[in-house]
KEKE-3310 file (N, C-alpha, C; in steps of 0.2 Angstrom, whole numbers, plus 5000, padded with zeros to 4 digits):
npx = (5004:5003:5000:4994:4980:4963:4961:4974:4974:4965:4966:4966:4971:4979:4984:4992:5001:5007:5014:5022:5029:5035:5037:5043:5053:5062:5063:5067:5069:5073:5064:5053:5049:5042:5028:5016:5002:5008:5025:5037:5050:5067:5074:5081:5093:5092:5086:5071:5070:5058:5051:5040:5034:5027:5027:5024:5029:5030:5037:5038:5050:5066:5080:5094:5087:5072:5055:5055:5069:5070:5060:5066:5078:5074:5067:5077:5086:5079:5078:5092:5095:5092:5102:5101:5104:5098:5087:5075:5062:5046:5034:5020:5010:5001:4993:4988:4975:4979:4993:5009:5016:5030:5036:5032:5040:5053:5053:5052:5063:5073:5070:5073:5087:5091:5088:5097:5109:5108:5108:5096:5082:5067:5053:5039:5024:5011:4999:4988:4976:4969:4955:4957:4963:4961:4972:4989:4997:5007:5009:5019:5020:5030:5037:5050:5062:5073:5088:5093:5107:5110:5118:5117:5111:5103:5095:5083:5082:5094:5103:5115:5121:5136:5138:5142:5136:5134:5133:5131:5133:5129:5115:5097:5097:5088:5075:5075:5079:5068:5057:5061:5060:5047:5040:5045:5055:5068:5083:5100:5108:5113:5103:5102:5094:5099:5096:5100:5109:5112:5116:5128:5138:5134:5136:5150:5153:5147:5156:5168:5168:5164:5155:5140:5126:5113:5106:5099:5090:5087:5073:5058:5054:5066:5083:5080:5068:5071:5081:5074:5065:5074:5079:5068:5065:5076:5076:5084:5095:5100:5113:5116:5128:5127:5136:5143:5136:5134:5130:5126:5131:5122:5110:5109:5108:5095:5086:5088:5083:5069:5066:5067:5073:5087:5088:5076:5073:5069:5079:5086:5097:5105:5113:5111:5122:5123:5136:5147:5158:5171:5173:5170:5178:5184:5173:5169:5180:5179:5167:5170:5178:5170:5160:5147:5148:5157:5157:5155:5152:5155:5143:5137:5132:5127:5117:5114:5103:5092:5080:5073:5073:5080:5094:5101:5117:5121:5129:5133:5135:5124:5110:5097:5081:5077:5063:5051:5045:5031:5016:5015:5029:5035:5027:5024:5037:5042)
npy = (4994:5011:5023:5031:5025:5027:5015:5012:5018:5011:5002:4989:4975:4982:4993:4986:4980:4992:4996:4985:4983:4995:5004:4997:4991:5002:5008:4998:4991:4984:4989:4995:4984:4977:4978:4981:4990:5000:5005:4997:5005:5003:5004:5019:5031:5047:5064:5066:5072:5080:5083:5090:5091:5097:5095:5103:5107:5115:5116:5098:5092:5099:5109:5103:5095:5087:5084:5073:5071:5083:5082:5073:5079:5092:5088:5081:5091:5100:5093:5092:5105:5107:5102:5088:5071:5064:5050:5043:5043:5046:5044:5051:5050:5060:5057:5062:5056:5048:5052:5050:5033:5031:5043:5043:5033:5038:5048:5041:5033:5043:5048:5036:5036:5048:5046:5036:5043:5052:5044:5040:5030:5025:5022:5021:5024:5031:5030:5040:5041:5053:5061:5066:5083:5086:5088:5095:5085:5078:5077:5077:5072:5073:5066:5068:5060:5061:5060:5069:5074:5076:5087:5097:5113:5122:5135:5147:5156:5159:5169:5181:5198:5203:5190:5181:5181:5169:5163:5149:5149:5155:5164:5163:5154:5143:5147:5156:5148:5139:5149:5153:5142:5138:5149:5150:5158:5163:5165:5169:5162:5150:5143:5135:5125:5125:5113:5103:5093:5096:5090:5084:5094:5101:5092:5092:5105:5106:5097:5105:5110:5123:5137:5136:5145:5146:5138:5138:5135:5145:5145:5146:5163:5167:5173:5185:5183:5172:5179:5189:5181:5175:5187:5191:5180:5179:5192:5202:5214:5212:5215:5217:5214:5220:5219:5208:5197:5183:5181:5173:5178:5175:5174:5187:5194:5190:5194:5207:5211:5207:5215:5210:5206:5196:5193:5189:5178:5161:5147:5130:5123:5129:5137:5145:5151:5156:5161:5161:5175:5173:5161:5161:5162:5149:5141:5145:5142:5127:5126:5131:5121:5111:5103:5108:5121:5129:5142:5150:5163:5176:5187:5196:5204:5201:5212:5223:5232:5239:5230:5215:5218:5219:5225:5232:5236:5245:5244:5256:5263:5267:5263:5252:5246:5229:5221:5208:5198:5204:5197:5185:5181:5171:5158:5141:5135:5124)
npz = (5000:4995:5002:5017:5025:5032:5039:5044:5056:5063:5073:5069:5058:5048:5056:5065:5055:5051:5063:5066:5054:5051:5061:5072:5065:5063:5076:5086:5101:5118:5127:5120:5113:5123:5121:5127:5135:5143:5144:5154:5163:5167:5184:5190:5198:5205:5201:5190:5174:5163:5147:5136:5119:5103:5085:5071:5059:5043:5027:5028:5025:5024:5019:5028:5037:5044:5049:5057:5062:5068:5078:5087:5090:5095:5107:5114:5116:5124:5136:5139:5142:5155:5161:5162:5158:5144:5142:5137:5125:5120:5106:5097:5083:5072:5058:5042:5032:5016:5016:5010:5010:5008:5011:5025:5029:5027:5036:5048:5048:5049:5062:5069:5067:5072:5086:5089:5087:5097:5109:5115:5120:5111:5119:5119:5110:5098:5086:5076:5063:5053:5044:5027:5026:5039:5046:5042:5033:5043:5060:5075:5091:5106:5121:5132:5143:5156:5167:5181:5189:5207:5210:5201:5196:5186:5177:5171:5181:5188:5184:5187:5191:5181:5176:5161:5144:5132:5115:5105:5091:5074:5072:5067:5057:5055:5054:5043:5033:5032:5029:5017:5009:5010:5005:4992:4988:4978:4980:4976:4985:4998:5010:5025:5037:5055:5062:5075:5086:5103:5115:5117:5117:5128:5138:5138:5141:5155:5161:5163:5175:5177:5183:5178:5174:5167:5154:5138:5123:5109:5102:5095:5092:5093:5098:5104:5111:5120:5128:5134:5142:5151:5158:5165:5173:5181:5186:5182:5172:5155:5144:5128:5115:5100:5089:5092:5090:5081:5064:5049:5033:5022:5029:5035:5023:5018:5028:5028:5015:5017:5027:5041:5057:5062:5075:5080:5074:5072:5079:5078:5083:5091:5106:5121:5134:5150:5161:5175:5176:5177:5172:5159:5147:5147:5145:5133:5125:5126:5119:5106:5102:5099:5086:5085:5090:5084:5080:5091:5103:5115:5119:5127:5143:5160:5170:5184:5183:5170:5179:5172:5159:5142:5134:5120:5114:5100:5084:5080:5092:5100:5111:5113:5117:5118:5114:5118:5104:5094:5089:5075:5068:5060:5056:5061:5062:5069)
capx = (5000:5008:4997:4991:4972:4960:4962:4980:4973:4959:4968:4966:4977:4983:4988:4998:5006:5011:5018:5027:5033:5038:5040:5047:5059:5067:5064:5067:5073:5070:5058:5048:5046:5037:5022:5010:4999:5013:5031:5040:5057:5071:5075:5087:5093:5092:5080:5069:5068:5053:5049:5035:5033:5023:5030:5019:5032:5028:5037:5041:5057:5069:5087:5097:5083:5065:5051:5057:5075:5068:5056:5070:5083:5071:5065:5083:5089:5076:5080:5099:5095:5092:5108:5100:5106:5092:5087:5070:5058:5040:5032:5014:5010:4994:4994:4983:4973:4982:5000:5013:5020:5037:5038:5032:5046:5059:5053:5053:5070:5076:5069:5078:5094:5092:5088:5103:5114:5106:5108:5090:5078:5060:5050:5032:5021:5004:4997:4981:4975:4963:4952:4960:4961:4960:4979:4993:5001:5009:5011:5022:5021:5035:5039:5057:5063:5081:5090:5097:5111:5108:5122:5116:5106:5103:5088:5083:5082:5100:5108:5118:5125:5143:5139:5143:5131:5137:5129:5135:5134:5126:5108:5092:5098:5083:5069:5076:5079:5061:5054:5063:5058:5040:5037:5047:5060:5074:5089:5106:5112:5111:5100:5101:5093:5104:5093:5106:5109:5116:5117:5135:5142:5132:5140:5157:5153:5146:5162:5173:5167:5162:5148:5135:5120:5108:5106:5093:5090:5083:5070:5053:5055:5073:5087:5077:5063:5075:5085:5069:5063:5079:5079:5062:5065:5081:5075:5091:5095:5104:5116:5118:5133:5125:5142:5146:5131:5136:5125:5129:5130:5116:5104:5108:5105:5088:5083:5088:5078:5063:5064:5067:5079:5089:5088:5070:5071:5070:5085:5085:5103:5109:5113:5113:5124:5125:5141:5151:5163:5178:5173:5167:5183:5185:5168:5169:5185:5176:5161:5173:5181:5165:5157:5141:5150:5163:5156:5152:5154:5153:5138:5134:5133:5121:5118:5109:5097:5085:5078:5068:5074:5086:5096:5106:5122:5121:5135:5134:5136:5118:5107:5090:5077:5075:5057:5048:5042:5024:5013:5018:5034:5036:5023:5025:5044:5044)
capy = (5000:5017:5028:5030:5025:5027:5008:5011:5020:5008:4997:4982:4972:4987:4996:4981:4979:4998:4996:4980:4983:5001:5008:4992:4991:5008:5010:4992:4991:4979:4992:4996:4977:4974:4977:4982:4997:5004:5002:4998:5007:5001:5009:5023:5035:5054:5068:5065:5078:5078:5088:5087:5095:5095:5097:5104:5111:5115:5110:5093:5091:5105:5109:5102:5091:5085:5084:5067:5073:5089:5080:5070:5084:5096:5085:5079:5097:5103:5090:5094:5112:5107:5098:5081:5066:5061:5043:5040:5047:5044:5048:5050:5053:5061:5057:5063:5051:5049:5053:5045:5029:5032:5049:5041:5029:5042:5052:5036:5031:5049:5048:5031:5038:5053:5043:5032:5048:5055:5039:5039:5024:5026:5017:5021:5028:5030:5032:5041:5043:5057:5062:5071:5090:5088:5090:5096:5079:5074:5080:5073:5074:5069:5067:5065:5059:5061:5060:5075:5073:5081:5093:5102:5118:5126:5137:5154:5161:5159:5174:5186:5203:5201:5184:5182:5178:5166:5160:5144:5150:5160:5164:5164:5149:5138:5151:5159:5142:5137:5154:5153:5136:5139:5155:5149:5163:5161:5169:5166:5160:5144:5144:5128:5124:5122:5108:5099:5090:5100:5087:5082:5100:5103:5087:5094:5111:5104:5094:5109:5113:5130:5139:5137:5147:5146:5135:5139:5135:5150:5142:5151:5169:5168:5175:5190:5180:5169:5183:5192:5176:5175:5193:5191:5175:5181:5199:5206:5216:5209:5220:5213:5218:5219:5218:5202:5192:5180:5180:5172:5183:5174:5175:5194:5197:5189:5198:5214:5211:5206:5219:5206:5206:5190:5191:5187:5172:5154:5143:5124:5120:5134:5136:5151:5149:5161:5158:5166:5179:5170:5154:5162:5160:5142:5138:5147:5137:5121:5126:5132:5115:5106:5105:5112:5127:5132:5150:5152:5170:5180:5192:5201:5203:5202:5218:5224:5235:5239:5223:5212:5221:5217:5231:5231:5241:5244:5244:5263:5266:5268:5258:5251:5240:5223:5218:5202:5199:5205:5194:5179:5183:5165:5153:5134:5133:5118)
capz = (5000:4994:5005:5023:5025:5039:5041:5048:5063:5066:5078:5066:5055:5045:5061:5067:5050:5051:5069:5066:5048:5050:5068:5075:5061:5065:5083:5090:5107:5122:5131:5116:5111:5128:5117:5132:5135:5146:5145:5161:5163:5173:5190:5190:5204:5203:5199:5184:5170:5158:5143:5130:5113:5097:5080:5066:5054:5036:5025:5033:5023:5022:5019:5034:5041:5042:5055:5061:5065:5072:5084:5092:5092:5099:5113:5118:5117:5129:5142:5140:5144:5162:5163:5162:5153:5140:5141:5134:5122:5117:5100:5095:5076:5069:5051:5037:5027:5010:5016:5007:5014:5007:5015:5032:5031:5027:5043:5054:5048:5052:5069:5072:5066:5077:5092:5090:5088:5104:5114:5118:5117:5110:5123:5119:5104:5096:5079:5074:5056:5053:5038:5023:5027:5046:5048:5037:5032:5048:5066:5079:5098:5109:5128:5134:5150:5157:5174:5183:5195:5212:5211:5196:5197:5180:5176:5169:5187:5191:5181:5192:5188:5180:5172:5153:5139:5126:5110:5102:5084:5070:5073:5062:5051:5054:5052:5036:5028:5032:5026:5010:5005:5010:5001:4986:4987:4974:4981:4974:4992:5001:5017:5028:5044:5059:5066:5077:5093:5108:5122:5118:5119:5134:5142:5138:5145:5162:5164:5164:5182:5177:5186:5173:5178:5163:5147:5134:5116:5107:5096:5093:5094:5092:5103:5108:5116:5125:5133:5138:5147:5156:5162:5169:5177:5186:5188:5181:5166:5150:5140:5122:5111:5093:5084:5094:5088:5074:5059:5042:5027:5019:5033:5036:5017:5017:5033:5025:5010:5019:5033:5047:5062:5064:5082:5082:5070:5075:5078:5081:5084:5095:5113:5125:5140:5155:5165:5179:5172:5177:5168:5152:5142:5147:5142:5126:5122:5125:5114:5099:5100:5097:5079:5086:5093:5081:5079:5097:5104:5120:5116:5132:5151:5165:5174:5189:5180:5172:5180:5168:5153:5138:5130:5114:5112:5093:5081:5079:5098:5103:5115:5112:5121:5114:5116:5115:5097:5094:5083:5073:5063:5056:5059:5059:5061:5073)
cpx = (5004:5006:4994:4983:4970:4961:4969:4979:4967:4960:4968:4972:4981:4987:4994:5003:5010:5016:5024:5032:5037:5041:5045:5054:5064:5068:5065:5072:5070:5064:5052:5044:5042:5030:5016:5008:5004:5019:5034:5048:5061:5072:5082:5087:5094:5086:5078:5067:5063:5051:5045:5035:5029:5027:5025:5022:5030:5034:5040:5048:5060:5076:5090:5093:5076:5061:5053:5063:5074:5065:5061:5075:5080:5070:5071:5086:5086:5078:5087:5100:5094:5098:5107:5103:5100:5093:5082:5066:5051:5037:5024:5013:5002:4995:4988:4982:4976:4990:5004:5017:5027:5039:5037:5038:5052:5059:5054:5060:5074:5076:5073:5085:5096:5093:5094:5109:5114:5107:5102:5086:5071:5056:5042:5029:5014:5004:4990:4981:4969:4961:4956:4958:4961:4967:4983:4998:5003:5011:5014:5022:5026:5035:5046:5058:5071:5082:5095:5101:5109:5112:5122:5110:5106:5096:5088:5082:5088:5105:5109:5122:5133:5143:5139:5138:5135:5132:5133:5136:5130:5118:5103:5093:5091:5077:5069:5076:5071:5056:5055:5060:5050:5037:5040:5052:5066:5079:5095:5111:5109:5109:5099:5099:5099:5102:5099:5105:5114:5118:5124:5139:5140:5136:5147:5158:5152:5152:5168:5173:5165:5155:5143:5128:5113:5110:5099:5094:5085:5079:5064:5054:5062:5077:5084:5072:5066:5078:5079:5066:5067:5079:5074:5062:5070:5080:5081:5090:5100:5106:5119:5123:5131:5130:5144:5142:5133:5130:5128:5127:5123:5110:5103:5105:5098:5084:5083:5083:5071:5061:5064:5073:5081:5088:5081:5068:5073:5077:5083:5091:5108:5108:5115:5116:5126:5130:5144:5156:5169:5179:5171:5172:5184:5179:5167:5174:5182:5171:5165:5176:5177:5162:5151:5142:5156:5163:5153:5156:5151:5149:5135:5135:5127:5122:5113:5102:5097:5083:5072:5068:5080:5087:5101:5111:5123:5128:5137:5135:5130:5115:5099:5087:5076:5069:5056:5045:5034:5021:5017:5023:5035:5033:5025:5033:5047:5038)
cpy = (5006:5023:5026:5030:5026:5020:5008:5014:5017:5004:4990:4980:4977:4991:4992:4980:4986:4998:4991:4980:4989:5004:5003:4991:4996:5010:5004:4993:4986:4982:4992:4989:4974:4973:4978:4989:5002:5001:5003:4999:5004:5006:5013:5029:5042:5057:5066:5072:5076:5084:5086:5093:5093:5098:5097:5108:5110:5119:5104:5091:5097:5105:5109:5098:5089:5085:5078:5069:5079:5087:5077:5075:5089:5094:5084:5086:5100:5100:5092:5101:5113:5104:5091:5077:5063:5054:5040:5045:5043:5048:5046:5054:5054:5062:5058:5057:5053:5051:5048:5040:5029:5038:5047:5037:5033:5046:5047:5034:5037:5049:5042:5033:5043:5051:5040:5037:5051:5051:5038:5033:5027:5021:5017:5025:5026:5033:5034:5043:5047:5058:5067:5078:5091:5090:5092:5091:5075:5078:5075:5076:5070:5070:5064:5065:5058:5061:5065:5074:5078:5087:5098:5107:5123:5128:5145:5159:5162:5165:5179:5191:5201:5195:5186:5178:5175:5162:5155:5144:5155:5159:5165:5159:5145:5142:5154:5153:5140:5142:5154:5148:5136:5144:5154:5155:5160:5166:5165:5164:5154:5145:5137:5129:5122:5117:5103:5097:5093:5096:5085:5088:5102:5098:5090:5101:5110:5101:5098:5111:5120:5131:5141:5139:5145:5142:5135:5138:5140:5148:5147:5158:5171:5170:5180:5188:5176:5173:5187:5187:5176:5181:5193:5186:5176:5188:5203:5209:5213:5215:5216:5217:5216:5216:5211:5196:5189:5179:5179:5177:5182:5175:5183:5197:5196:5193:5205:5216:5211:5211:5215:5207:5199:5188:5189:5181:5166:5151:5136:5120:5125:5134:5143:5149:5156:5158:5163:5169:5176:5164:5155:5160:5153:5139:5139:5143:5130:5121:5127:5125:5109:5108:5109:5119:5131:5140:5153:5159:5172:5186:5197:5200:5204:5208:5219:5227:5238:5231:5221:5215:5219:5223:5229:5237:5240:5245:5251:5267:5268:5262:5258:5245:5235:5220:5211:5203:5200:5202:5188:5181:5177:5159:5146:5132:5127:5113)
cpz = (5000:4999:5012:5022:5032:5043:5046:5055:5066:5072:5076:5063:5052:5050:5063:5062:5050:5057:5068:5060:5047:5056:5071:5071:5062:5072:5088:5095:5112:5126:5127:5114:5117:5125:5122:5131:5138:5146:5152:5160:5169:5178:5188:5196:5201:5201:5192:5180:5164:5154:5138:5125:5107:5091:5074:5060:5047:5032:5029:5031:5021:5022:5026:5039:5039:5049:5060:5065:5070:5078:5089:5095:5097:5106:5117:5120:5123:5136:5144:5143:5152:5165:5164:5157:5150:5140:5137:5130:5120:5111:5099:5088:5075:5062:5047:5032:5020:5010:5013:5012:5014:5011:5023:5034:5031:5034:5049:5054:5051:5059:5072:5072:5072:5084:5094:5091:5095:5110:5118:5115:5116:5113:5123:5113:5103:5089:5078:5067:5056:5045:5034:5025:5034:5049:5042:5036:5038:5054:5071:5086:5102:5117:5129:5141:5151:5165:5175:5189:5200:5213:5206:5197:5191:5178:5174:5175:5190:5189:5186:5188:5187:5176:5164:5150:5133:5121:5106:5094:5081:5072:5067:5056:5049:5051:5045:5031:5027:5028:5018:5006:5005:5005:4994:4984:4983:4975:4979:4980:4994:5008:5019:5035:5049:5064:5068:5084:5098:5114:5122:5120:5126:5140:5143:5142:5153:5165:5164:5171:5182:5180:5180:5176:5173:5156:5144:5126:5113:5101:5094:5096:5094:5099:5108:5113:5122:5130:5137:5143:5153:5161:5166:5174:5183:5189:5188:5174:5162:5145:5134:5118:5103:5089:5086:5092:5081:5070:5052:5037:5024:5022:5034:5029:5016:5022:5030:5020:5012:5025:5040:5051:5064:5071:5085:5078:5073:5074:5081:5082:5088:5102:5116:5132:5144:5160:5169:5175:5171:5173:5161:5146:5141:5144:5135:5122:5120:5119:5107:5097:5098:5090:5080:5088:5090:5080:5085:5099:5111:5118:5121:5139:5154:5169:5179:5187:5173:5173:5175:5161:5149:5134:5125:5113:5104:5090:5080:5086:5102:5107:5113:5116:5116:5117:5114:5108:5098:5088:5081:5067:5058:5058:5057:5058:5065:5073)
residu = (UNK:UNK:UNK:UNK:UNK:UNK:UNK:UNK:UNK:UNK:UNK:UNK:UNK:UNK:UNK:UNK:UNK:UNK:UNK:UNK:UNK:UNK:UNK:UNK:UNK:UNK:UNK:UNK:UNK:UNK:UNK:UNK:UNK:UNK:UNK:UNK:UNK:UNK:UNK:UNK:UNK:UNK:UNK:UNK:UNK:UNK:UNK:UNK:UNK:UNK:UNK:UNK:UNK:UNK:UNK:UNK:UNK:UNK:UNK:UNK:UNK:UNK:UNK:UNK:UNK:UNK:UNK:UNK:UNK:UNK:UNK:UNK:UNK:UNK:UNK:UNK:UNK:UNK:UNK:UNK:UNK:UNK:UNK:UNK:UNK:UNK:UNK:UNK:UNK:UNK:UNK:UNK:UNK:UNK:UNK:UNK:UNK:UNK:UNK:UNK:UNK:UNK:UNK:UNK:UNK:UNK:UNK:UNK:UNK:UNK:UNK:UNK:UNK:UNK:UNK:UNK:UNK:UNK:UNK:UNK:UNK:UNK:UNK:UNK:UNK:UNK:UNK:UNK:UNK:UNK:UNK:UNK:UNK:UNK:UNK:UNK:UNK:UNK:UNK:UNK:UNK:UNK:UNK:UNK:UNK:UNK:UNK:UNK:UNK:UNK:UNK:UNK:UNK:UNK:UNK:UNK:UNK:UNK:UNK:UNK:UNK:UNK:UNK:UNK:UNK:UNK:UNK:UNK:UNK:UNK:UNK:UNK:UNK:UNK:UNK:UNK:UNK:UNK:UNK:UNK:UNK:UNK:UNK:UNK:UNK:UNK:UNK:UNK:UNK:UNK:UNK:UNK:UNK:UNK:UNK:UNK:UNK:UNK:UNK:UNK:UNK:UNK:UNK:UNK:UNK:UNK:UNK:UNK:UNK:UNK:UNK:UNK:UNK:UNK:UNK:UNK:UNK:UNK:UNK:UNK:UNK:UNK:UNK:UNK:UNK:UNK:UNK:UNK:UNK:UNK:UNK:UNK:UNK:UNK:UNK:UNK:UNK:UNK:UNK:UNK:UNK:UNK:UNK:UNK:UNK:UNK:UNK:UNK:UNK:UNK:UNK:UNK:UNK:UNK:UNK:UNK:UNK:UNK:UNK:UNK:UNK:UNK:UNK:UNK:UNK:UNK:UNK:UNK:UNK:UNK:UNK:UNK:UNK:UNK:UNK:UNK:UNK:UNK:UNK:UNK:UNK:UNK:UNK:UNK:UNK:UNK:UNK:UNK:UNK:UNK:UNK:UNK:UNK:UNK:UNK:UNK:UNK:UNK:UNK:UNK:UNK:UNK:UNK:UNK:UNK:UNK:UNK:UNK:UNK:UNK:UNK:UNK:UNK:UNK:UNK:UNK:UNK:UNK:UNK:UNK:UNK:UNK:UNK:UNK:UNK:UNK:UNK:UNK:UNK:UNK:UNK:UNK:UNK:UNK)
# end
């Protein structure tokens, strides 16, 4: 059968063929193959970190990734932002009737490869098929589970005056790539999503012994939203150096043409680190030595006031307030 039908979501023979012939083929592990209504996980010690997300990106295949890879990386990255070691992930698919079986297999294979790369096991899942037109091809919901050591305390509430702000690389890559593909823009430049796995680099950062205060991945709303969230959580001010923020020439060019600011554009493989001033250079060095952080840069400082505000020191020497984005700049980017 070349396409998904309503029968694949009915719980009958077609459903079982889909599960056993496709999902088990790419996701097979001892826990998933228990085959019961609930998977039983082994005992582990430590605090439990949990994250859930839904992925509704359009288009589902894009330069640098696809909805499957994005769903695993996005969930694992969110767990890693707490300092946790990601262990398990669950998946739920909502699939439109008539969706290509070939495309589904590409997505499922991509998920399997991404989970293997991330070192996580897919331990439970669900599939629903809905009538044509009820969804846009395929949506994926995930839940991730990780273990957090007792001695780690990382969160948006921990930033203190004097801390340094580091970004792991160029901003706006994902959002501009998706927008260019979706709108059919024909630029003489290559735009590619930064969809990537950040847990390995975070592991190396934490093993420096540095006083890491905050870890965040600036996805929807971009760097601007993430910094505003942190400033409010910690009740501090953040001063950003505009000239220090790395932006690819291709991304900057597209944003200039369309009247957009890269600082508000989504990312899917970038990391914001806020770290004690004395540890900033050491952390930066570790990040630059990792493939996911080769373009890392110190881009700002935490200040006492104005509390709950982000300010940008512009390239011409002025200062402006960096507000949260208003409205929907770029819908359906994850």
